[in-house]
MARBA-3410 file (N, C-alpha, C, O; in Angstrom, 1 decimal):
116
-34.2,-61.9,-96.7,-33.7,-61.3,-95.6,-34.3,-62.0,-94.3,-35.4,-62.5,-94.3 ~ -33.5,-62.0,-93.3,-33.9,-62.6,-92.0,-34.3,-61.5,-91.0,-33.6,-60.5,-90.9 ~ -35.4,-61.6,-90.4,-35.8,-60.7,-89.3,-35.5,-61.3,-88.0,-35.9,-62.5,-87.7 ~ -34.9,-60.6,-87.1,-34.5,-61.1,-85.8,-35.0,-60.2,-84.7,-34.8,-59.0,-84.7 ~ -35.7,-60.8,-83.8,-36.4,-60.0,-82.7,-35.9,-60.6,-81.4,-36.2,-61.7,-81.0
-35.2,-59.8,-80.6,-34.7,-60.2,-79.3,-35.7,-59.8,-78.2,-36.5,-58.9,-78.3 ~ -35.7,-60.6,-77.1,-36.5,-60.3,-75.9,-35.8,-60.9,-74.7,-34.9,-61.7,-74.8 ~ -36.3,-60.5,-73.5,-35.8,-61.1,-72.3,-34.8,-60.2,-71.5,-34.4,-60.6,-70.4 ~ -34.5,-59.1,-72.0,-33.6,-58.2,-71.3,-34.3,-57.6,-70.1,-35.5,-57.7,-69.9 ~ -33.5,-56.9,-69.3,-34.0,-56.3,-68.1,-33.0,-55.9,-67.1,-31.8,-55.9,-67.4
-33.5,-55.5,-65.9,-32.6,-55.2,-64.8,-32.5,-56.3,-63.8,-33.5,-56.8,-63.4 ~ -31.3,-56.7,-63.4,-31.1,-57.8,-62.5,-29.9,-57.4,-61.6,-29.0,-56.7,-62.0 ~ -29.9,-57.9,-60.4,-28.8,-57.7,-59.5,-27.7,-58.7,-59.8,-27.9,-59.7,-60.4 ~ -26.5,-58.3,-59.4,-25.3,-59.1,-59.7,-25.5,-60.5,-59.0,-26.1,-60.6,-57.9 ~ -25.1,-61.5,-59.7,-25.4,-62.9,-59.3,-26.6,-63.5,-59.8,-26.9,-64.7,-59.7
-27.5,-62.7,-60.4,-28.8,-63.1,-60.9,-28.7,-63.7,-62.3,-27.6,-63.9,-62.8 ~ -29.8,-64.1,-62.8,-29.9,-64.7,-64.1,-30.9,-64.1,-65.0,-31.9,-63.5,-64.6 ~ -30.7,-64.1,-66.3,-31.6,-63.7,-67.3,-31.5,-64.7,-68.5,-30.5,-65.3,-68.7 ~ -32.6,-64.8,-69.2,-32.6,-65.7,-70.4,-33.1,-64.8,-71.6,-34.2,-64.3,-71.6 ~ -32.2,-64.6,-72.5,-32.6,-63.9,-73.7,-33.1,-64.8,-74.8,-32.6,-66.0,-74.9
-34.0,-64.3,-75.6,-34.6,-65.1,-76.7,-34.4,-64.3,-78.0,-34.5,-63.1,-78.0 ~ -34.3,-65.0,-79.1,-34.2,-64.4,-80.4,-35.1,-65.2,-81.3,-34.9,-66.4,-81.6 ~ -36.1,-64.5,-81.9,-37.0,-65.1,-82.8,-36.6,-64.7,-84.2,-36.5,-63.6,-84.5 ~ -36.4,-65.7,-85.1,-36.0,-65.5,-86.4,-37.1,-65.8,-87.4,-37.8,-66.8,-87.2 ~ -37.2,-65.0,-88.4,-38.2,-65.2,-89.5,-37.6,-64.7,-90.8,-36.6,-64.1,-90.8
-38.3,-65.1,-91.9,-37.8,-64.8,-93.2,-37.1,-66.0,-93.8,-37.5,-67.1,-93.6 ~ -35.9,-65.8,-94.5,-35.2,-66.9,-95.1,-34.4,-67.6,-94.2,-33.1,-67.7,-94.3 ~ -35.0,-68.2,-93.1,-34.2,-68.8,-92.1,-33.5,-70.1,-92.6,-32.6,-70.6,-91.9 ~ -34.0,-70.6,-93.7,-33.3,-71.8,-94.2,-31.9,-71.6,-94.7,-31.1,-72.5,-94.8 ~ -31.5,-70.3,-94.9,-30.3,-70.0,-95.5,-29.1,-69.8,-94.5,-28.0,-69.7,-94.9
-29.5,-69.6,-93.2,-28.4,-69.3,-92.3,-27.8,-70.5,-91.6,-28.5,-71.5,-91.4 ~ -26.5,-70.4,-91.3,-25.8,-71.6,-90.8,-25.2,-71.3,-89.4,-24.8,-72.2,-88.7 ~ -25.2,-70.1,-89.0,-24.6,-69.7,-87.7,-25.4,-68.6,-87.0,-25.8,-67.6,-87.7 ~ -25.7,-68.8,-85.8,-26.4,-67.8,-85.0,-25.5,-67.3,-83.8,-24.7,-68.2,-83.3 ~ -25.6,-66.1,-83.5,-24.6,-65.6,-82.4,-25.3,-64.5,-81.6,-26.3,-63.9,-82.0
-24.7,-64.2,-80.5,-25.0,-63.1,-79.7,-23.8,-62.2,-79.5,-22.7,-62.7,-79.3 ~ -24.0,-60.9,-79.7,-23.0,-59.9,-79.5,-23.6,-58.9,-78.4,-24.8,-58.9,-78.1 ~ -22.7,-58.1,-77.9,-23.2,-57.1,-76.9,-22.4,-55.9,-77.0,-21.2,-55.9,-77.5 ~ -22.9,-54.8,-76.6,-22.2,-53.5,-76.6,-22.5,-52.7,-75.3,-23.6,-52.4,-75.0 ~ -21.4,-52.5,-74.6,-21.5,-51.8,-73.3,-21.4,-50.3,-73.6,-20.9,-49.9,-74.7
-21.9,-49.5,-72.7,-21.9,-48.0,-72.9,-20.4,-47.6,-73.1,-19.5,-47.9,-72.3 ~ -20.2,-46.8,-74.2,-18.9,-46.3,-74.5,-17.9,-47.3,-75.0,-16.7,-46.9,-75.2 ~ -18.3,-48.5,-75.3,-17.4,-49.5,-75.8,-17.8,-50.0,-77.1,-19.0,-49.8,-77.6 ~ -16.9,-50.7,-77.8,-17.3,-51.3,-79.1,-18.1,-52.6,-78.9,-18.1,-53.2,-77.9 ~ -18.8,-52.9,-79.9,-19.6,-54.1,-79.9,-18.7,-55.3,-79.9,-17.7,-55.4,-80.5
-19.0,-56.3,-79.0,-18.2,-57.5,-78.9,-18.9,-58.8,-79.0,-20.1,-58.9,-78.7 ~ -18.2,-59.8,-79.5,-18.8,-61.2,-79.6,-19.0,-61.8,-78.2,-18.2,-61.6,-77.3 ~ -20.1,-62.5,-78.1,-20.4,-63.2,-76.8,-20.4,-64.7,-77.0,-19.6,-65.4,-76.3 ~ -21.2,-65.2,-77.9,-21.3,-66.7,-78.2,-21.9,-66.9,-79.5,-22.6,-66.1,-80.1 ~ -21.6,-68.1,-80.1,-22.3,-68.5,-81.3,-22.6,-70.0,-81.3,-22.1,-70.8,-80.4
-23.5,-70.4,-82.2,-24.0,-71.8,-82.3,-24.2,-72.1,-83.7,-24.9,-71.4,-84.4 ~ -23.7,-73.3,-84.2,-23.9,-73.7,-85.5,-25.3,-74.2,-85.6,-25.8,-75.1,-84.8 ~ -26.1,-73.8,-86.6,-27.5,-74.1,-86.7,-27.7,-75.6,-86.8,-28.7,-76.1,-86.2 ~ -26.9,-76.3,-87.6,-27.2,-77.7,-87.9,-26.5,-78.6,-86.8,-27.2,-79.5,-86.3 ~ -25.3,-78.4,-86.5,-24.6,-79.3,-85.6,-24.8,-79.0,-84.1,-24.7,-79.8,-83.3
-25.1,-77.7,-83.8,-25.2,-77.3,-82.5,-23.9,-77.0,-81.8,-23.9,-76.7,-80.6 ~ -22.8,-77.0,-82.5,-21.5,-76.7,-81.9,-21.6,-75.2,-81.4,-22.1,-74.3,-82.1 ~ -20.9,-75.0,-80.3,-21.0,-73.7,-79.6,-19.6,-73.2,-79.4,-18.6,-73.9,-79.3 ~ -19.5,-71.9,-79.2,-18.2,-71.2,-78.9,-18.6,-69.9,-78.1,-19.5,-69.2,-78.4 ~ -17.7,-69.7,-77.1,-17.9,-68.6,-76.2,-16.7,-67.7,-76.1,-15.6,-68.2,-76.2
-16.9,-66.4,-75.8,-15.8,-65.6,-75.4,-15.4,-66.0,-74.0,-16.2,-66.4,-73.2 ~ -14.1,-65.8,-73.7,-13.6,-66.3,-72.4,-14.4,-65.7,-71.2,-14.6,-66.4,-70.2 ~ -14.8,-64.5,-71.3,-15.4,-63.8,-70.1,-16.7,-64.4,-69.7,-17.2,-64.1,-68.6 ~ -17.4,-65.2,-70.6,-18.7,-65.7,-70.2,-18.7,-67.2,-70.1,-19.7,-67.8,-69.8 ~ -17.6,-67.9,-70.4,-17.5,-69.3,-70.3,-17.9,-69.8,-68.9,-17.4,-69.2,-67.9
-18.7,-70.8,-68.8,-19.1,-71.3,-67.5,-20.3,-70.6,-66.9,-20.9,-71.1,-65.9 ~ -20.7,-69.4,-67.5,-21.8,-68.7,-66.9,-22.9,-68.6,-67.9,-24.1,-68.6,-67.5 ~ -22.6,-68.5,-69.2,-23.6,-68.3,-70.3,-23.7,-69.6,-71.1,-22.8,-70.3,-71.3 ~ -25.0,-69.8,-71.6,-25.2,-71.0,-72.4,-26.1,-70.6,-73.6,-27.2,-70.0,-73.4 ~ -25.6,-70.8,-74.8,-26.3,-70.5,-76.0,-27.0,-71.8,-76.5,-26.4,-72.9,-76.4
-28.2,-71.7,-76.9,-28.9,-72.9,-77.4,-29.9,-72.5,-78.6,-30.1,-71.3,-78.7 ~ -30.4,-73.5,-79.3,-31.3,-73.1,-80.3,-32.4,-74.2,-80.4,-32.2,-75.3,-80.0 ~ -33.6,-73.8,-81.0,-34.7,-74.7,-81.2,-35.0,-74.5,-82.7,-35.6,-73.6,-83.2 ~ -34.5,-75.5,-83.5,-34.6,-75.4,-85.0,-36.1,-75.3,-85.4,-36.4,-74.6,-86.3 ~ -36.9,-76.1,-84.8,-38.3,-76.2,-85.2,-39.0,-74.9,-85.0,-39.9,-74.5,-85.8
-38.6,-74.1,-84.0,-39.3,-72.9,-83.7,-38.5,-71.7,-84.2,-38.9,-70.5,-84.1 ~ -37.4,-71.9,-84.8,-36.5,-70.8,-85.3,-36.2,-69.8,-84.2,-36.3,-68.6,-84.3 ~ -35.8,-70.4,-83.1,-35.4,-69.6,-81.9,-34.0,-69.9,-81.4,-33.5,-71.0,-81.6 ~ -33.4,-68.8,-80.9,-32.0,-69.0,-80.3,-32.1,-68.3,-78.9,-32.8,-67.3,-78.7 ~ -31.4,-68.9,-78.0,-31.5,-68.4,-76.6,-30.1,-68.2,-76.0,-29.1,-68.8,-76.5
-30.1,-67.3,-75.0,-28.9,-67.1,-74.3,-29.2,-67.1,-72.8,-29.8,-66.1,-72.3 ~ -28.9,-68.2,-72.1,-29.1,-68.3,-70.7,-27.9,-67.7,-70.0,-26.7,-68.1,-70.2 ~ -28.1,-66.7,-69.2,-27.0,-65.9,-68.5,-27.2,-66.1,-67.0,-28.1,-65.6,-66.4 ~ -26.2,-66.7,-66.4,-26.2,-67.0,-65.0,-25.0,-66.2,-64.4,-24.1,-65.8,-65.0 ~ -25.1,-66.1,-63.0,-24.0,-65.4,-62.3,-23.6,-64.1,-63.0,-22.4,-63.8,-63.2
-24.6,-63.3,-63.3,-24.3,-62.0,-64.0,-23.5,-61.1,-63.2,-23.6,-61.0,-61.9 ~ -22.7,-60.3,-63.9,-21.8,-59.3,-63.3,-22.1,-57.9,-63.8,-22.7,-57.8,-64.9 ~ -21.8,-56.9,-63.1,-22.1,-55.5,-63.7,-21.4,-55.3,-65.0,-22.0,-54.6,-65.8 ~ -20.3,-55.9,-65.3,-19.6,-55.8,-66.6,-20.3,-56.5,-67.7,-19.9,-56.4,-68.9 ~ -21.4,-57.3,-67.4,-22.2,-57.9,-68.4,-23.3,-56.9,-69.0,-24.0,-57.2,-69.9
-23.3,-55.7,-68.4,-24.3,-54.7,-68.8,-24.1,-54.3,-70.2,-22.9,-54.1,-70.6 ~ -25.2,-54.2,-71.0,-25.0,-53.7,-72.3,-26.3,-54.0,-73.1,-27.2,-54.6,-72.6 ~ -26.2,-53.7,-74.4,-27.3,-54.1,-75.3,-26.8,-55.3,-76.0,-25.7,-55.4,-76.5 ~ -27.7,-56.3,-76.0,-27.4,-57.6,-76.5,-28.1,-57.8,-77.9,-29.3,-57.6,-78.0 ~ -27.3,-58.2,-78.9,-27.8,-58.3,-80.2,-27.8,-59.8,-80.7,-26.8,-60.5,-80.5
-28.9,-60.2,-81.4,-28.9,-61.5,-82.0,-28.4,-61.3,-83.5,-28.7,-60.3,-84.1 ~ -27.6,-62.3,-83.9,-27.0,-62.2,-85.3,-27.2,-63.5,-86.0,-27.1,-64.6,-85.4 ~ -27.5,-63.4,-87.3,-27.7,-64.6,-88.1,-26.7,-64.5,-89.3,-26.7,-63.5,-90.0 ~ -25.9,-65.5,-89.5,-25.0,-65.5,-90.7,-25.5,-66.4,-91.8,-25.7,-67.6,-91.5 ~ -25.5,-65.9,-93.0,-25.7,-66.7,-94.2,-24.5,-66.5,-95.0,-23.6,-65.7,-94.7
-24.4,-67.2,-96.1,-23.3,-67.0,-97.0,-23.3,-65.5,-97.5,-24.2,-65.1,-98.2 ~ -22.2,-64.8,-97.2,-22.1,-63.4,-97.6,-23.0,-62.4,-97.0,-23.0,-61.2,-97.3 ~ -23.7,-62.8,-95.9,-24.7,-61.9,-95.3,-24.7,-62.1,-93.8,-24.6,-63.2,-93.3 ~ -24.7,-61.0,-93.1,-24.9,-61.0,-91.6,-26.1,-60.1,-91.3,-26.1,-58.9,-91.6 ~ -27.1,-60.6,-90.6,-28.2,-59.9,-90.2,-28.2,-59.7,-88.7,-27.8,-60.5,-87.9
-28.7,-58.5,-88.3,-28.7,-58.1,-86.9,-30.1,-57.8,-86.4,-30.9,-57.3,-87.1 ~ -30.4,-58.1,-85.1,-31.6,-57.7,-84.5,-31.4,-56.3,-84.0,-30.4,-55.7,-84.1 ~ -32.5,-55.8,-83.4,-32.5,-54.4,-82.8,-31.8,-54.3,-81.5,-31.4,-53.2,-81.0 ~ -31.7,-55.4,-80.8,-31.1,-55.5,-79.5,-32.0,-55.4,-78.3,-33.2,-54.9,-78.4 ~ -31.6,-55.9,-77.2,-32.3,-55.9,-75.9,-31.4,-55.5,-74.8,-30.2,-56.0,-74.8
-31.8,-54.6,-74.0,-30.9,-54.0,-72.9,-30.9,-55.0,-71.7,-31.9,-55.4,-71.2 ~ -29.6,-55.2,-71.3,-29.4,-56.0,-70.0,-28.6,-55.0,-69.1,-27.6,-54.5,-69.5 ~ -29.1,-54.9,-67.9,-28.5,-54.0,-66.9,-28.3,-54.8,-65.6,-29.3,-55.3,-65.1 ~ -27.1,-54.9,-65.2,-26.7,-55.7,-64.0,-26.3,-54.7,-62.9,-25.2,-54.0,-63.1 ~ -27.0,-54.6,-61.8,-26.6,-53.7,-60.8,-25.7,-54.4,-59.7,-25.9,-55.6,-59.5
-24.9,-53.6,-59.1,-23.9,-54.2,-58.1,-24.5,-54.1,-56.7,-23.9,-54.5,-55.8
END
């Protein structure tokens, strides 16, 4: 099992920046894809971005393209989400996700609040 711990959330004004971190431990050798999801109040959880652990290929949902950057540090088993030009609609709980064959592990989440 993979343990995922997010950090870096907080309160920021619109236009500001935050950097989320995700520390992975456990059977980290088995996962091939890392991602960030978010859930706004009263809404369903949605995909934000992912990164292939080996190749570093990335993919973003349209609403964050050009503003968010996902990256990873293989040696430290860390994944990051740099969020710039934040908007109130980016508010929500952000979750780190690790995909292995047949398994998806979730972190506990970190709250991001963007004030207008």
